[in-house]
N, C-alpha and C positions, 0 to 999 in steps of 0.2 A: 501641518504640511511640511515645515522643516524636518520633522521626524521621518516623515515618509521619504523626502528626498535623501536624507542620510542613509535610510535602510536601502534605497535604491542604489545609491553610491557604493555601499558596502558589498552589496550582491554583485554589482559590475565588477568591482575590484577582485572579488573571489573567483568570478568566472574568468576575468582576464588573467589572474595569476595561474589558474588551472590550465588555460590554453597556452600561456607562455611556458609553463613547465612541460607541457606535453610537447610543445614545438621544439624544445631543446632535448628531446629524448634521444638516447643512443641507438644506433643500428648496428645489429650484429650480422655478419656475413660468414656463411659456413659452406665450405666445399666438402661434402660428406662422400668419401670414397669407400670402396671395399676394404682397402688396406689402411689408408690414412685419412685423418681428418685435418684440414687446415681452416682457421678461422681468422677474421679480421674485425676490428671495432671502428665504427665510424662515430666519433664524438667530438664537438667543438672543444678545442684545447688539448686534445690528446693526439700525438703524432700518428699519422696514418701508416699502419704497418701490420704485419702478420702478428696475431695473438700468440704470446709464448705460454707454454705450459708451466707447471711448477718446477720443472727441471730446466727451464729457459731453452726448451726445444721449440723449433718453429712448426713442427708438425706432431700430431698426436695419432698413435695407432688406434685403429677403429676396434677396440676391444673393450669388453667389460667382464670382469670375472669375480669370483668369491673365493677367498682363502679362508676356509671354515666360515665364520660370520663377518668377516671383513671384506668389504666391496672395494674392488680396485679398478683403475681405469687406465687406458693408454698402454705403454710399454710395461707397466707393472702388472697389468692384466694379461698381456700377451706372453710374458715370460714365465708365468706359472702354469701355462697350458700343459707343459710336460709333467707336472706334478699333480695338477688337478684338471685333467682332460675333459671332464663332464661339467666342470664348473667355469670354463673359460669359453667366452662367446665372441667369435670375430667373423668377418665376412658377411655381416647381416644385411648388407645391401642387396645381396641376392634374393633375400626372402621378403623384400618389401612388396606387399599386395600379392604375393605368390599363392596360388592354390596349393593345398597340401599334396595333391597328386600330379602337380606339373612336373615337367622335365627339369626345370631349374632347381626345384627342391632336391630332386635325385642327385643332381650335380653337386649341390651344397653338401649332401651326406658323403660324397666322395673327397671332399677337401677338409671336412671338419670332423672333429671328434665329439661334437655336441650330440646330446640325445634329443630328437624332436618328437612332437606329438601334434595331434589334429586338434584345432580349436572348434567351438561350436559354429564359428563363421566359415569353417572348411579351409581356414588359413593355418599358418604354422606357429606353433609355441615351442619354446626350448625348455628342457627340464634339467634342473640341478641335480646333483648326486643324492640330495636329501628329498628329492621329489617335488620341490617347489617349481612351479611352472610360470613362465613369463611369456607373454605374446611378443612378437617381433616388434611391434610398436612401443612396447613398454621398455624393451632393452635399448632401442634406439633413443628414446626419450631420456633414458638415464644418461646416455652419452652427451646428448644436447644439453641436458641439465648441468652436467659437469662443465661443458664449454660456457654455458651461461654463468656459471659461478666464477669462471676465470675472467670472463668479460667484466663482471660486476666488480671483481677485486681491482681491475685495472681502472674501470670508469669511476669507482667511488660512488656509485648509484645503481638502482635496479635497472635491468635491461629487459625490455619487453618485446621489441620487434626484431624479426629475423628475416633475412633473405637467403635463400639456399639454392645451390646449384643442383640440377638433375640432368641425367642424360637426355637428349632430344627424343629418343625412342621410348621414354617412359610412357606407359599406358595411364588412363585415368585411374585405374586401380592402384597403380604404384604411386602416382601423384597423391592420391587420397592417403595412402598409408603414411607417406612422410609428413604431410600436414596433420594427420592425427597425432603422429609422435610429437610433432612441434607443439601442438596444443597441450598434450599431456605433461610435456616438459615445463609448462608454464609460460610459453611464449605465444606470439601472435605472428602469423605469416604475412609479412610484408609483400613478398612476391616469391615465386619460383622462377629461376632463370636457367636456360639451357646452358650446359658447361661450355660448349663451343662458343656460344654468344658472349658469355662472360669474358672468355679469353680474348674475343674481338674487341670488346670494350676496353680491356687493359691495353691491347695493342695500340688503339686509336688514342689513348689519353695523352700520350707524349709525342704524337705525330700530327702533321698537317697534310691535307689532301686537296687536290684540285677538284674542279666540278666534273671532271671526266672520272668515271668510276675506275677504281683499282680492285682487281679480283684476286682474293687470296684463299687458300684452303688452310683451315685450322685442323691439324691432325693430331688427335688426342689418343695416344695409346696408354689406356689405363689398366687397372688390375683386373677389373671384371669384363671389359669390352674394349673395342677399338671403334672410334668414331671419326668421321671427316665432315667438316662443315664448310661450305663454299660461301663466302661473305663478299660484299662489296663495300668499299669505303669511298665516299665522296663528300665534298663541301657543298653546302646547300644554304639557301636564304629563305627565311619565313616570309611569304609575300605579304602578309599583313603588318608584321612588326619590324621587318627588315633586319631581324636578328640572324647573324650567321651561326651555322652549326655543322656538325659532322653527322652525316647520315650513314648508319649501318643497316645494310639489308642482308638477311639470311636468304640465300637463293636455292640452296639444296643441301641435303644431309645424306650421308651414307653411314652404315654401321654394321658391325659384327658383334652380336651379343655373347658369343661363345669364344671370342679369341681376344686374350689379354694376358697380363702378367700372371694372373692366377693360373691359367692353363699352362704356361711355361713352368711355373713352380710345380704344378701337378706332374708334368712329364719328367722333371728333374727328380722329384721324389720317387717316382716309379723306377728310375734308373738306380737310385740308392737302394731301394727295396730289392730289386733284382740282384744287386751286387751282394747284399747281405745274405739273400737266400741261396745264392750260388756258392758262397763261401761256407755257410754255416748249415745249410740243409734244413732250415726251420722257418716256418711261415710266421711273420709278424703282423700280418694285415690286420688280424683281429685284436691286437694289442693296442688300446687306445693311446696309452702313454708313448709307446714306441712310434706310432703314427704322428703324434704331436711333436716329438723330437725331430723326427725326419722332416716333417713340414717346415719347422724352423730352420733346420740345416739346409734344406733345399733353397730357401730364400737367401741364406748367406753365401751359398755356393754360387748361386746365379749372379750375384752381385760381384763376386770375384771373377767369374767368367766373362763379365762385361768388359773387363780391362786386361784379362790374362788369358793364355791359350790353355790352361789347365788349372785345376784346383784340387786340394786335398781335403777330403771330408773326414772329420773325426767326431764320433759321438760316444761318450763315455756311458757304459751300462745302458745301451739302447734298449735291450731286452734280454731276458734270461741271464742276466749278469755278464753280457758279452759287451766288450768294448769294440766298437765298429770303427773301421778306418778303410777308406778306398780313395781312388783317384779318378776324377772326372775330367775329360777333355771338352774343350769347346766344340770340336768337330763331333764328338759323340753326342753331345747335347743338341747341337743344331740338326744332326741326322735324326734324332728322335722327334723333332719338331718340323720336319721338311714338309709335311702336309700343310703347315700353317703358313708357310712363306707367301703363297699367293693371297691367302686370306687377309694378310696384314695390309696389302695394297688395295684389295677389293672395295673397301669403303670410299676411297678417293674416286674410283671410277663411277661408283654408284652416286656419289654426291655430285660429280660433274654431270652425269646423265640427267639427274633431278633438276639441276640448275640450267640445263640446256646450254652448257658451255664445253669447250674442249680445252685441252691441257695448254694449247696455245695462248688462251686468254688469261691464264693464270700467272701472276707476277711472282708468287712464292708460296711455298708450302711451309707453314709455321708448325714446328714440332712442339708438343707439349705433352704432359702426362709423364709419369716416372718411368713407364715401359718404353718410352721413346729413346731411352739411353741404351737399350739392349741392341748389340751389334746386329743381330739377325733382323730386328725390326728396322734399323736404319738401312741396311743393305736392301731390304725388300722395297721401301720407300724410294730410295734412290734409284733403283731399277726402274721403278714405275714413272717417276716424274723427272729424273735427271738430277745429278748432284748440284747442279748450278741453281736449282729452285729450292733447295733445302735452306730453311731459315731457322736459326737458333736465337732469335732475338727477343724471346720472352722467357721468363723464369718457368721452367717446365713443371715445377711443383706449386708455385704460388700465384701464377697468372690468373687462374680461374677464380680463386677467392678474392683477389685483389680487384679483378674486374667486377665481380659480383657486388663487392663493397661499393664501388663507384656507381654501379648501376643502381643500387639501393639509395645512395646519396642523391641521385638524380631525381628520385621519386619524392624526395623531402624538400621543402623550401628553405630549411635551416642551413643547408650546406651550399657553398658556392664552388661549383666544379665546372669543367669544361662542358659545354652544351653538346651532348652526344644523344642522338635519338636512334632508337633501335626498332627494326621491324623483324620479328621472328616468324616462323612458319610451323605448321602442322605437318607431320610426316606420315600419319596415318589417315586413310580415308575414314570418314564418319557418315553413316547414313541413318535415315529416319525410316522406321517401319511402322505402318499402321494399316488397319483394316479398310478395305475400300467402303465406300458409303452404302452400297447396296448389301443388305444382309446375306451372309453366307457366301460372299464372294472372296476373292483372293487377298492376300496380304501384299500391300504395295511397299516397295523398297525404293527410297530415293536418296541419292548421295547429295547430302546437304553441305558437307564441308570436305571436299576432296583433298588429298595430299597436296601440300603447297599453299593451303589456305593461310592467310596472314593471322597472327594473333590479334585479337580484337575484332574479328570479322563477326558479322551478324547475318543471318539468312532467315527470311521470313517465309513461312509455309502457308498457303491459303487452302481452306477447306470448305466445301459446301456440306455443312453437317447441321442437324437439329437436335442430336442427342450427345450426351457426354461420350468421350472417346479417349483413347490413349495413343500417345506417340512414344515409340521406343527407340532410343539412340543406341546405336551399336556400331561395331567394327565389322565390315563386310568380309574382311580377311582376319585370320587369326594373328594377333600381334606377337604371340609366343605360344609354344605348345603347352597345352593345358590350361591356358588362360581363357576365362569366359569372354565371349564377344560382346555381350550386352553390358551397356554402361549404365543406363537408367531407364526408368519408365515414367513418362510425365502424363499423369491423368488430368485432363482438362475437364473441369466440372462447372455446372451452372449454365450450361448452353441453352436448354430448352427456355428458361425463364428470360435470358438475355434476347433470344430470337424473338420471343413473344413480345417483349417490351419494345424492341426496335420495330417490329411489324405494326404494333398499335401506334406508333409514332409516324408510320408512313413509310418505313424503310423499304426498299425494293431489293429482293433477293439478298438478305443478309448473309454473311460468310464468317468463317472463324479464321483468325490470323494467329499463328504461333511463331515467335522468334527464337531461333536457335543461336546461341552465343558462344563464341570461343574466346575465353578470357586471355589476358596478356600472360598468365601463368600457364596456359595450356589446358584449362579445364573447360569442358563443353557442358552446356546446361540449356534448358528451355527457359529463357529470361522472362517472357511475359506471354500472355495470350489475350486476345479481345475478340469480342463479337462486333463486327463492322457492317453497317448498312447505310447507303446513301438515303437520307431522309428527303422526300420530294418537298420543294419550296414553291407554293402556288403563288406567292407574291410576285409583283412586277419585277422586283430586283432579282428574285429566284429565276423567274422566266428569262430574263435578260442574260443571267449568268449561264443558264442552260443553252441558250441560243448561241452564246460566244464560247462554248466550250468550258465553261466553269462548273460543269455538272459532276466533277470527281473523276477519279482514276477508274478505269475498268480492270478489275482484278480477275486474272485467270484462276479457275477453280481447280482444286485438287492438284495444284502445282506450287512451284516455289518461286520467290522473287528474291534475287541476290541484291544485297545492299552494299554500298561502298565500304571498304575495310583497309587499313585499320581506321578507327575514328577516335576522335578526341574523347577521353573517358568521361570528362565533365559533361560535354554535349550529350553523350550517350545517357548518362545518368539523368539529365534533365528531361530527355525524351521518354526515358522509361518511367520517371515519375509522372510525367504528363499522361502517358498511356494508362497509368494506373489510377488517375483521378476519377471519381465517380462521375456518372453522367451528369452533365450541366453544361459546362462550356462547350465540350465537344459532343453534339447531340448524335454524332454518327457512330459513336463507340461506346462499348461497355466492357470494363475489365472482367475477366473470367479468372477463377481460382485455378492454381496449378498444384497438384499433389505429386511430390517427387517420391518415387518408390525405387529403392536400390535392391539388387539381388544380395543374397546372404554374405557375399564376399566384398561388398561395397564399403564405403567408409563406416567407421565406428559410430554407434549412435551416442547421442549426448550422454545418455545415463551410463554407457560403457566408458566413455572418455573421462567422465567425473569419476567413476569408480577407479579407473586406472591411475588418475592423477592423485586420488586420495591414497591409494596403495603405495605409490611412490613417495607421497609426502610422509606417510607413516614410516616408511623405511628410512627416509632422511632424518626424521625426527629421532628414530631409534638409534641411527648411527651418531647423530648429534649428542644424545644422552650418553652413549658409550664413550664418545670422545671426551665430554665434560667429566665423566667418572674417571677415565684414565689420567686426565690432566690433574684432578683432585687427588687421585692416588699418588701419582708421581710428585706432586707438590708437597703433599704431606710426607712422603718418604724423604725428599730432599731437606725439608725442614727438620725432620728428626736428625738426620746427619749434621746438619748445621748446629743445632743445640748441643748435640753431643760433643762436637769439636769445641764449642764455646765453654762448656763445663770442663772439659779436659785441658784446656789451654793453661798457661802458666798464670801466676798471681799478678803479673804486670799488665795483663791485657785490660782494655777498658771495661769489658763485661765483668771481669772479677773485681776490679777496683770499685765499680759502682753498684755492686750487688752485696747483700748480706748473707751470711752463711745459712741462715734459715730460709732465705728465698731460694738459694741454690739447692738446698736440700729438697724443698718441696717440688722445685721444677725437676730435679733428678728423679724423684720418685714417680712424678707423673710421665716423665719422658720414658722410663723403663716400662711402665704400665702400658703406654701407647705403642711402644715398639712391639711388646708381646702380643697386643691386640691386632696390630697390623699384620703380624706373621700368621696368626691363627685365623683371623676373620676378615682381613683386608681384601682377599679376593672376592668375597661375597658382599661386602659392605657397599651401600649405595653412595651416592654423591653427597647427600646431606650428611650422613654419618662421618664421612671423611673430612668434610669441612668443620663439622662440629669438634671432632678430635683436635684439629689443628687450632681452632679458635680458643679452646681451653688452654692449650700451651702458650698461645700468644698473649692471653690475658695474664699469664704468670710472668712472661717475659718482658711485657711492655713497660712496666715501671723501671725496670733496669735500663732498657734501651733509652727511655725517656731522659734518664739522668745523665747519661754520657752525651746525649745529643744536646741537652741543655748546657752542659758544661763547654761543649764545642761551640755553641752559638752565643754564649754569654758575653765574650769580649766584643763581638760586632755590634750586638744589641746595646751594650753599655756605650760604646763609642758614638753610636748614632743619637742615643739620648743626649749625651753630653754635647754633641755638636749642635743640636737644636737649642739646647739651653744657652750655649755661647752666642749663637746667631740671634736668639731672641734678646738676650742682654745687650748686645751690640746695636740692634735696631732700636731698642727703647732709648738708648742714650742719644743716638743721632736724631731720632724722631722728636725728642723733647727739645733738642736745640733747634730743630727747624720751626717747631711751634713758636718758640720765642722770637725767632728771626722773622716769621710771617707776621706776628703781632706788632712788631716794631715797624714793619714796612706797610702795615695796614692792609694785607691781602689775606684772603681766607686760607686755612691750612687744610691739608689732606685729612688730619686726624683731629680728634678732640682729646682732651686730657683725660676724660672719663674712659675712652677707648684704650688709651695707653695704660691707664690704671688697671683695667680688667685684664689686659694682656699681662702686666707685670704680676698680677695676682696669680694668674694661671702658671706663670713661670716659677713663681716661688712654691706653689703646691707641688708642681712636678719635681723640682729640685729637692724638696723635702722628702716626697715619696721615694724618689730614686736613691737619696742618701740613706734612707732607713733600710730600704730593700737590700742595698750593696752591703751594708754593715751586717745585716742578718746572714747574707749569703757567705760573707767571710767566716762565720762561725759554723757553717753547715758542712758536714762531711760529705765525701764524694759518694758514699752509699746511702745517703739519706736524700729524701726528696728536696728539690731546690726551694729556697725560701722566697725567691722571686722568679716568676716565669718570664721567659724571653718574649712570649707572645703578648703578655701584658706590657712589657717595656716598649715593644714595638707600637702597640695601640696607643699607649699614652703619649709617646713621641709623635705619632701621627696627628693626635689631637691638637698638640701644641703647634706642630708644624702648619696645620690648617688654619688655626687661629692667627698665626703669624703672616701667613701668605694672604689672607683676606685684607689685611692692613697694607701690606707691601704692594699689592697689585692695584690698590685704589688709585684713580686718576686724580690729577689737580683739578680743583673746582674752577669752572669758567668764571671770568670777571664780567659783571654786568655792566652794560653801557649806561651813562647817565646823560640826561638831556641838558641843553645849553641853559646857563643862568640868565635871567632877565637883564643883568647889568653888563653882559659882555658887549664890548663896543661894536665888533663885527657881526654879532648875532650869530656866529657859528657855534655848533655843538662841540663839546669835548668829551673825550673818553678817558678812563683811567688807564694808565699803562698796563700792558698784558703782563709785564714782568717788573717787578719792584727792583729798585736799584741793587738791592742786596741779594737778589735771587740767584745771581751768577755764582755767589759764594755758598749757596745752600748745599747740604749733604744730599747725595742721591737716595738715601733711604733704603739701601739693599735691594735695588731693582734687580740685581743679578740673581736674587733668590727666586 
C-alpha cells in the first residue's frame, strides 16, 4: 500500500508540474499587415512592449525572400527585391484564402513582381526563379516562424500560443488560411481578433468610463484596406460576482477592401512610370527589376509628400542603364488619387449606418493605421466628421498589436489585467441551405446568422426528417469578387436509426435539431446535431406534469430557434458535452454524427498541413546546417590566423617561451598543410571535416597553452595552499590549549585528542607533498610540462580546508543536569554550571573561518 500511495503521489506531482508549466506559457500577439508586421509577447516577468527584431526595430516588413540559397526576412528581404524580383515576396495578405481567378489576385499581380501559379486547391502559389513553388500559407508560415523565434529568444523558452489580428471583413476562407499558416509555423491559434476591436481594447486599457455608453469610431487606414468600427465603452458590474469591468461592444463596421496605402503607392508608381516613359520613350512595365525599384521609390516619395509639398525622385540605373530623376508634387499626387477622396470617408458612414447611430452620437474618431498619416486621408476624414472629433490618442502603428496582446492575456488566468469584456459582431450574412423534406422539391435558404450577429451566437435549426441530409452554410451575397459563397457542407448522418430508436421508446413526432455556432474568432460551423422526441410518460407523475404544462417544448418544424448570444464559453461547452452524451440520462435525445465537407478552396487537410510543416522544418534544418558549417569554416579560418601570429611573434611572448622548437616546427608544418587544404577544399568541406582540422591543431597547441596558463596560476594556487597550512597550524595550537583548559574545568571539550592528531597528520602530509612539488617545479623549465599541477594543489588544499572546517564548526557539547544528592539539607536539586570559571578565557577556536 505505501508503494501504491507513493506512485499516486508521483503521478499527481508530474501532472501538477505539467499543468503549472502550461499555465505559465507565453502568449504571442501578432498584427499581420500587408506591409508591416508588429508583434508583442505576454510573459510573466517580461516587460509588456512591442517585440523588437534583430535590428532593434519595432516593426518588421512583411516580406520573405531568397538571395540565392539564403533566406531573408523583413527589410533584408524587401531590399533585395530590385536585384531578385522573382525571389522576393511581399503583400501576401492579399492572397490569403484567395481563389486563383479572383479579382484580388489580379490586383496583386499589378503591385508585385512575383510569379504566381495555381495550386491543386485553386488557390495561389508563388514561384521562385529556380522553379520552387510555395503556397501562400507556407510563405506566411515562414514569417510567423521568424516572429516565433524572436519571441522565444526574448522569453528564453518555447512559445506555442498566438493571437492574431484580422480585418473584420475577412471571410471564413481567409480566416482558415491564416490559421493554417499559424499551424504550419508550429503555433496554436489562441484566438483571432478583429483589428478594430484590438485597438478598442488598447484604448480602454488606460481609461475609465461611466455606466453611460460612450461611442467612438476606430478608423483604421491600413495598407491593403480602410476600415471603420463603431464601438461603445461603458462601465458595468457582474450581477452575480459584483465585479466591476469595462464592456466594449462593437456596434457596426464599414470597410473598403480596395482603398488603402498600397493603392496610393500604385498611383504614385504610375506617375513615376509615366514620367520615365515621357522622357525616354521606352516602356519599362515589363521589366521586373525596374518595377521593383520604382515600387520601393514610390513608397519613399509618398512618405516625403506626407510632410512636404514636393519631392525629388532619383533611381540609379532604373532600366536600360538609365539613371532616372524626376520631381513629384503633392498636388499632382492628390490629383491622381482624387477619385479615392470620397472612398476614404465611406467606411465611417457605413459603420454608423450599421450601428444605427448618427455622427451626433460619436464622441471621437480615433485614427490608427500607417496610412492615417497621409494628408489626403486626414483631409477626407476631417471633412466627413469635423476636425474637432479627430483623436490621435493611440499609437497608429502599435495600438492593434498591443490591444491584441491584452485581449489574449484576458483569455488566460495567469495574467492580471484590467477586466475588459468584448462583444464583437459578424459583418456578413450567413445562410443555411438545404433541400425541403419532400423529394424533388426546392432548396430552402434560411438566414441563420444575419450581419450584426454577436460572436459566440448559437442558432438552432429544427427539421422534420427521417433520412440523412445535408445543411450547407454559405454567404447569400458575394463577400468579394471571385470568392466562393459556400463555406461548408454539414452532412447529418444516423437519422433513420435514431428516429426508430426514439419511436420505439414512445417518442411523439421526433425531429432533428442542428445548432449553428459562430465562434469568438468569427468561424461558423455546425456544432452539434441531435434527434429529439418527447417520450410519453404514462405514470401518474408524468400525467400530472403533462396536465400542468410540463410536457416539453413545442418545436416548430423546418424553422429555426434563436438562442441568446453571446454566452459563457464554459456553459456552452458543458451544454455541448451534455448534448453529445449517449442516450441514458436524457431519454428524449440521441446525438447524431456530423460529417463536415469543405470545397476545394477550404482549409488545408491535416495531411497537407503536416507535409507543409515538414517541408518548412527541412528548410530550417538545412539552413541551420549551413549556418553551423559557416561558423565552423569561419572559426577554423580565424584560428589559423591566430596560430600563424603566435608562431611569427617575437621570442619574448609566453607562447614562444613555453614551447620547444620541435613543437613549433610540428605545429608550423601542420598549420601550413591546413591552410592549403582550406584554400583548396574548404568551400566544399562539411562541418565535421572543418572541426576535425581544428581539433588536430588544438591538440598540438594545447600542451603549450597549458604550460603558460599553469605558470600564471601557480602563485595564487601556492598562496592558497600555504594559507590553509598556516590556518590549520594555528587552529591546532589553540585547540590543544582549549582541551587542556576544559580538562581542568571538568567540562567536555569540542574535540578529542585523536581528532586533532588526525588533522595534524593531514597537515604534515600536505606540507610535505607541497614542499616536494614546489622544489621540483623550481627545477622545471618554462617549456617543460609542470612538475606540480595547480588543479592538484587546489584539490589537496580543499581537502585540508574541509577537514579543518568540520572541527571548527562543531558546537560545544551541552552540560547534562544532575539530580539532588540525598544529603542536601533543603532537598533541592543542583546543576553544574553551564560555563566553567575558566571558560571566559578560552580561545575562540577560529570560528571566523
